[in-house]
N, C-alpha and C positions, 0 to 999 in steps of 0.2 A: 150175063153170066158176070158178076164180078172176079176180077182177077186177083190173086193173092197180091200183090205189090198194091193195088187200090185199097184192099181190105186193112192191111198195115198202116196204109197213110192215114185212112179215116180213123184207124184205132190210135194212132200216135196223136194225129191233131186234138181228136175227143180228149183223150187222158192228160195232153200237156195244156190244152189251152179251156177247158172245162173240169174234169175231173179234179187233176189236181189245185188249181185255184181255190175250188169250192170246198175242198176238202181243209187246205188251211185255213179258210174262213170259218168253217164249222170248228176247226179244232182251237182256233184263237178265241172264238167266242165262247165256247164251252169252257177254256180256262179261265178267261174274263169273268165268266159267271160262278164258277169254283172259287175265283177272289173275293167277289162280294156276296158270297154267301152268307157270311156272319150278318152284313150289314142288311141284307135282305129279311133276314129271321127278325133283327129287331124292328124292323120298319114294318113288316107283318104283325107281329104282335103288340107292335106300339099303336097301330092303327086298325088292329084286329080284323084282318083282311081275311084270315083264315073262315072265318064266318060268311064271307060273301065268293068268293072262289075256292074254299076248300084246300085241297094239298096242292092245287097249283098256284096257290097265292104266293108262295117263296120264288118260284120260277117267274112270274110273271112280274114280282116287284124286282126281281134281279136284272130280267130284261129293261124294265123301265129304268134302272137306276143306271146302265151300261148307255141306254139313249140319252139320257140327260147329262150325262157325264161327255158324250161325244157332241150334243148341243151346246154345252158350255164353252167348250175347247175350240169347237168351230167357230163358233162366233168370235171369241177372242182372235184367232187366227183370221179369220177374213175381215177382220176389223182392225187390223195390224196393231194389236195389244202387244204381242209377241214377236215384233217386226225383225230386230236383228235374229233372234233364234229362230224364227219362221225362214226367213230367207236361205238360213245356211241349211236349215234342215231341207227345204224345199230344192235348194240345188243338188243335194245329196239324194233326194228321194227321185227327183225328176232324170236324173243321170241313169238310175235303175228303172224305173217307171216312167216312161214318157208320157203314157195316157192319163196319169194322175195330174199331168201339168194341163193338159187341155180341158179334164173335167174342173179341176179347179177355177180356169179363166172363164168357164160356161157359167159356173155358179155365182161367181164373185162380181158385185156392181162396178161399172167404172170408175165412180167416186172414189170408192174404197180402194181399187186397184191403184189408182194414183198416187193416194195417200201413202203406199207402201213401197213405191218406189221401186219394183224389182225389175223389170223389162219396159222399155219403152217400144211401143209398137208405131211402124211407121211404113209410109211407101216410099221406098228408096228409089231414086231416079239414076238409072244406068242408062249411057247413053240414048236411045230412042223409046225406053220403055220405063215401066216401074215395077219393082219388086215389094212382095210384103216381105218386110224384116222388123228386126229388133234391135234397138241400140241398147246393149247390155252393161255397157262401162263407159262412163263418162270422166274418170278418174286423171286420166293423162290428158292435160292442157293441149298436146297437138294432135293426138287420135282420138278418133271413136272406134269403140268395138262394136261390132255389128253382125248379128247373126242373119243368116239368111237360112231359113227352113225350105225343104223341100214338100210340097202339097200330097196328098192332102194332111200327112202326118209332121209333127214338130218333131221328131226323134232323128231325122237326118238331114243334113245341110252343111254350111260351112260358114264358118268365122272369118271375117273380112276387117281390117283396119284402114280407117278411111282418115285424111288430113281435115281436121274441123273445118276450116274455111271451106274447103273443095266438097263437102259431103251436102248435097241438096236432098231433101225429103219432104214428105207431106206428112204430119202427126195424123193418126187415125186412133180409134179405139181398141180395145185389145177384144172386145167383141166382134167388131169390124174385120180385125185381124184374121180371130178365128175362125170367122165364117167365111171369109174369103177364101183361106186354106183348105178348109173341111168340104167347100163347095167348089173347088176348083176357079176358084174367081168370081162366081157368077154372084151378082145382087149386092157388090159392093158400091156404097152410096158415097162418094165422095167429091167434095166441092174443089174443082182443081183449079177454081181460081185464088185457092189461099196460097199465101207467100211460102216459099221453100223457107225452111230453118237455116 
């Protein structure tokens, strides 16, 4: 038999982590659909889609318009066209929703990531071991700002400042860093013979 305490815990967890986010998504999506309704009507009439889809044509076209807009802006963001705007917005977004950061790093190609110059993933040498870390700022000529996350998520960790001349690390790709964090270090394939930077 379930205890009242367990029932309350399940209700709270289900409400906070499933119901509320789903409601937010549904409300935002329906608001976006309402805003694009005039465009959807025009496109439906222009392409004569009511004869094919009937009364659902406006709804289908609205969804397709939202997805197309998402595709265009996603393409531009992931390819660094909005670099300055993107990095500032990302920092704010990642502060409130750290899981978005992990999702972005899984979707983006390493070549594109390097062009955006956001965080630099490294294996940081510390005494007799290495840590997955990210160089977050090189603007100070004497110090490197380094973020060392806790596994398996990046939403907790610590910021350290290292003198540039004494900071030893091996560069790795963002995918390697994310996989190492998510899998508690398993499967990281790094050539240790690489020279330290």
